[in-house]
C-alpha positions as CSV (number, residue, x, y, z in Angstrom):
1,M,7.5,16.6,2.7
2,R,10.3,14.4,4.1
3,Q,13.4,14.0,2.0
4,I,14.9,10.6,2.4
5,L,18.1,9.3,0.8
6,I,18.9,5.6,0.7
7,P,22.2,4.5,-0.8
8,T,22.3,0.9,-2.1
9,D,24.8,-1.6,-3.5
10,F,21.9,-4.0,-4.2
11,S,23.0,-6.3,-1.4
12,D,20.7,-8.0,1.1
13,N,21.9,-5.6,3.7
14,A,21.0,-2.6,1.6
15,M,17.6,-4.1,0.8
16,N,17.0,-4.7,4.5
17,A,17.7,-1.0,5.2
18,I,15.3,0.0,2.4
19,K,12.5,-2.1,3.9
20,Y,13.1,-0.7,7.3
21,A,13.0,2.9,6.1
22,L,9.8,2.5,4.1
23,E,8.1,0.9,7.1
24,L,9.4,3.5,9.6
25,F,8.3,6.5,7.4
26,K,5.1,4.9,6.0
27,Y,2.9,7.5,7.7
28,E,4.9,10.5,6.4
29,K,4.6,12.2,3.0
30,S,8.1,11.6,1.6
31,N,10.3,11.8,-1.4
32,V,12.6,8.7,-1.3
33,F,15.7,8.7,-3.4
34,F,17.6,5.4,-4.1
35,L,21.3,6.1,-4.9
36,H,23.9,3.9,-6.5
37,T,27.4,5.1,-7.2
38,Y,29.7,3.0,-9.3
39,Q,33.1,4.7,-9.4
40,D,34.7,2.1,-7.1
41,E,33.4,-0.7,-9.3
42,V,34.9,0.9,-12.4
43,Y,38.4,1.1,-10.9
44,H,38.1,-2.4,-9.5
45,D,37.4,-3.7,-13.0
46,I,40.2,-1.7,-14.5
47,E,42.6,-3.4,-12.1
48,L,41.4,-6.8,-13.2
49,L,40.9,-6.1,-16.9
50,N,43.7,-3.9,-18.1
51,D,42.9,-4.7,-21.7
52,K,39.5,-3.1,-21.6
53,D,38.9,0.5,-22.6
54,F,38.3,2.9,-19.7
55,E,35.3,4.6,-21.2
56,K,33.8,1.3,-22.2
57,I,34.0,0.1,-18.6
58,I,32.3,3.3,-17.3
59,D,29.5,2.8,-19.9
60,E,29.0,-0.8,-18.9
61,K,28.8,0.0,-15.2
62,S,26.5,2.9,-15.9
63,K,24.0,0.7,-17.8
64,E,24.3,-2.0,-15.1
65,S,23.6,0.6,-12.4
66,Q,20.6,2.0,-14.1
67,E,19.2,-1.4,-14.9
68,N,19.6,-2.6,-11.3
69,L,18.0,0.6,-10.0
70,G,15.1,0.1,-12.4
71,I,14.6,-3.4,-11.0
72,L,14.8,-2.1,-7.5
73,L,12.3,0.6,-8.1
74,K,9.8,-1.8,-9.7
75,N,10.1,-4.2,-6.8
76,V,9.7,-1.4,-4.2
77,K,6.6,-0.1,-5.8
78,K,5.1,-3.6,-5.9
79,E,6.0,-4.5,-2.3
80,F,5.6,-1.1,-0.7
81,P,2.8,0.8,-2.6
82,N,2.2,4.0,-0.6
83,P,0.4,7.1,-1.9
84,R,2.4,9.1,0.6
85,H,5.7,8.2,-1.0
86,N,7.3,9.4,-4.2
87,Y,10.2,7.2,-5.4
88,D,13.1,8.2,-7.6
89,V,16.5,6.7,-8.5
90,I,20.0,8.3,-8.9
91,S,22.9,6.6,-10.6
92,A,26.2,8.4,-10.4
93,Y,29.8,7.9,-11.5
94,N,31.2,9.3,-8.3
95,T,32.4,8.2,-4.8
96,L,29.6,7.5,-2.4
97,V,30.5,10.3,0.1
98,D,31.0,13.0,-2.6
99,E,27.7,12.1,-4.3
100,I,25.8,12.0,-1.0
101,D,27.2,15.5,-0.2
102,L,25.9,16.8,-3.5
103,I,22.4,15.3,-3.1
104,V,22.1,16.3,0.6
105,E,22.7,19.9,-0.4
106,G,20.8,19.9,-3.7
107,K,17.7,18.1,-2.5
108,N,17.7,19.3,1.1
109,I,17.8,15.8,2.4
110,D,16.5,15.3,6.0
111,I,17.9,11.8,6.7
112,I,20.1,9.1,5.1
113,V,19.1,5.5,5.7
114,M,21.7,2.7,5.0
115,G,22.8,-0.6,6.2
116,T,25.7,-0.9,8.7
117,K,27.4,-3.0,6.1
118,G,27.3,-3.6,2.4
119,E,27.8,-6.5,0.1
120,T,31.0,-7.8,1.8
121,N,29.1,-8.2,5.2
122,D,32.3,-8.8,7.2
123,K,31.1,-10.2,10.5
124,K,34.3,-9.0,12.3
125,L,33.2,-5.4,11.7
126,I,30.3,-3.4,13.3
127,F,30.3,-0.9,10.4
128,G,31.4,-1.3,6.9
129,S,33.9,1.2,5.4
130,H,31.3,3.1,3.3
131,T,28.9,3.5,6.3
132,L,31.8,4.8,8.4
133,Q,32.7,7.3,5.8
134,V,29.2,8.6,5.5
135,L,28.8,8.8,9.3
136,K,32.1,10.7,9.6
137,Y,32.1,13.1,6.6
138,V,28.5,13.8,5.6
139,S,26.7,16.6,7.5
140,C,23.3,15.0,7.7
141,P,21.5,12.6,10.1
142,V,22.2,9.0,9.3
143,L,20.0,6.0,10.4
144,S,22.1,2.9,10.1
145,I,20.3,-0.5,10.1
146,P,22.2,-3.6,11.3
147,S,22.4,-6.7,9.1
148,G,19.3,-8.8,9.4
149,Y,17.4,-6.5,11.7
150,K,13.7,-6.7,11.2
151,Y,11.4,-3.7,11.5
152,R,9.2,-3.3,14.5
153,A,7.5,-0.1,15.6
154,P,9.8,1.9,18.0
155,R,8.3,2.2,21.5
156,Q,11.3,3.5,23.4
157,V,14.3,5.4,22.1
158,V,17.6,5.8,24.0
159,F,19.4,9.1,23.3
160,P,23.0,8.7,24.5
161,T,24.8,12.0,24.9
162,N,27.8,13.5,26.6
163,Y,26.1,16.9,26.4
164,M,29.1,18.2,24.3
165,I,27.3,18.4,21.0
166,P,25.2,21.5,20.3
167,Y,22.3,19.8,18.4
168,K,20.3,21.9,16.0
169,R,16.6,22.3,16.4
170,R,16.0,20.7,13.0
171,E,17.8,17.6,14.1
172,L,15.8,17.2,17.2
173,K,12.6,18.0,15.3
174,L,13.4,15.1,12.9
175,L,13.8,12.7,15.8
176,C,10.5,13.8,17.4
177,E,8.6,13.5,14.1
178,M,10.0,10.1,13.5
179,V,8.8,8.7,16.8
180,F,5.5,10.7,17.2
181,P,3.3,8.3,15.1
182,F,4.3,5.4,17.4
183,R,3.9,7.4,20.7
184,A,7.5,6.4,21.6
185,T,9.3,7.7,24.6
186,I,12.8,9.2,24.4
187,D,15.2,8.7,27.3
188,L,18.3,10.8,27.6
189,L,21.3,8.7,28.7
190,Y,24.4,10.4,30.2
191,V,27.2,8.3,31.7
192,S,30.3,9.8,33.2
193,S,32.7,9.3,36.1
194,I,32.6,13.1,36.7
195,E,29.6,14.2,38.7
196,R,29.5,17.9,37.7
197,L,28.8,19.1,34.2
198,S,30.8,21.9,32.6
199,H,29.0,25.2,31.7
200,R,29.0,24.1,28.0
201,Q,27.5,20.7,29.0
202,E,24.9,22.3,31.2
203,D,23.8,24.7,28.4
204,N,23.5,21.8,26.0
205,R,21.5,19.7,28.5
206,L,19.0,22.5,29.1
207,F,18.7,23.0,25.4
208,L,17.9,19.3,24.8
209,E,15.4,19.2,27.6
210,E,13.6,22.3,26.4
211,E,13.6,21.5,22.7
212,L,13.2,17.7,22.6
213,C,9.7,16.9,21.5
214,K,8.0,20.0,22.9
């Protein structure tokens, strides 16, 4: 059973990532968790509304989060009915990275799917701040979906590598299982001005070639 975590801020970009994920994994039995954290929203409101009680703001944001997740869940079940998928929602008063860390460990998450950007959708940036934090600090594969990118079945996957990262078998297995239903090919891409590989790079190269989709 695939364990998929999808953080959301209820933006169009987040919804686009959800649609992509549910299409990509439609053939797999999966537990899909939709996560919304609202600690940042609480502190943003406190800065603007100093006269409000702290606990009251937390309670308001908690209710708002749960209501929006409920609406999201209802819409997803209506638009993407799939007997292979179990859907659940998580609302948390926490930072996004800290909560994702807890969920990844507690629910043995296989992959995180999220938009490259959130609600702000700054066109000057390739990745939003939250996405960058997750990519940098969370020890779990992340699939990041660009703004406005529409789903289409993957036919060819480019795997860029400098052969410096010792990938785990579980990570390579995940990639292979993702592309298998589509019979997609995976091409390793290595670009360097140095012709020879180091011993470490050579070992990692052999491991990739031996383990990738065997």
